[in-house]
C-alpha positions, 0 to 999 in steps of 0.5 A, spaced: 187 274 390 183 280 387 187 285 383 187 291 386 184 298 383 189 302 378 192 308 380 190 311 374 185 316 377 191 319 381 195 320 375 189 322 371 187 328 376 194 331 376 193 331 368 187 334 369 190 340 374 195 341 369 191 342 363 189 335 360 184 334 355 177 330 357 176 323 354 176 323 346 177 318 341 184 317 339 184 319 331 189 324 332 193 321 326 193 315 322 197 309 324 201 306 319 205 300 321 211 300 316 212 307 318 219 308 321 220 314 326 226 316 330 222 320 335 215 321 336 210 326 338 203 326 342 200 325 335 204 318 334 202 316 341 195 317 340 195 314 333 198 308 337 192 308 342 187 308 336 191 302 333 189 298 339 182 300 339 183 303 346 180 309 349 183 315 351 182 318 358 187 324 358 192 327 353 197 332 355 199 335 348 206 339 350 208 334 355 207 328 351 203 324 355 197 319 353 193 316 358 188 310 355 185 304 357 184 297 354 177 293 352 178 290 359 179 296 363 186 296 364 189 303 364 196 305 362 200 311 360 204 313 355 210 318 356 214 321 351 222 321 354 228 324 352 224 330 348 226 336 344 233 334 345 237 339 340 237 338 334 231 332 334 224 335 335 219 330 339 221 324 344 226 319 342 223 314 347 217 311 350 215 309 357 209 305 357 206 304 364 201 301 368 200 303 376 196 299 381 194 300 388 200 297 392 197 290 396 200 289 403 203 282 400 208 285 396 215 284 398 222 286 395 223 278 394 217 278 390 218 284 386 225 281 385 221 274 383 216 278 378 222 282 375 226 275 374 220 272 371 218 278 366 225 280 363 221 284 358 218 289 364 220 293 370 216 291 376 217 296 382 213 299 388 213 305 391 212 303 398 211 311 401 206 312 396 203 305 396 203 304 388 205 298 384 208 299 377 209 295 371 213 299 366 216 297 359 221 302 356 223 303 348 229 307 345 227 310 339 234 312 337 236 311 329 229 309 328 223 303 329 217 302 326 210 304 329 208 296 328 214 295 333 212 301 338 205 298 338 207 291 339 211 293 345 205 296 348 201 290 347 207 286 351 206 291 357 199 290 357 199 282 356 204 281 361 203 286 367 197 282 370 201 276 371 207 280 373 203 284 378 200 277 381 207 274 382 209 281 386 202 280 390 204 273 391 199 269 387 203 264 384 
């Protein structure tokens, strides 16, 4: 079964309306693998994208959001979460997410199977908005290296197509 188109256009459109920036090189901050962070800024998210040699599609600086795509054209979004919670500035978590158009073949049973087979991910469907999503969440509290954050993004991007295939019924 052919993979369905990404839903990134919907998110990118909403980001543009909300003041997102046009596609740009991800050279906002240098990527230092051994650097330990206890929270991240949008510049850190951009540095992660750049370290993967991926293309930035949209950036929402104040909202801690970066939309990017990998060399294969897979679009994904990095969202900063638990942001600016006193006394810590920046975000104490990262939600990495890939969205697809929801195929008719996705069922709750297939979603459950995709989640059981991919414990590192959360595979979900929004049937009302016809979206199939794959996410990976990273808690940064008390510190994590930039290399670890980068690897978490790589895990999402490497496993998402197979997880979506399972959710579609392509086994």
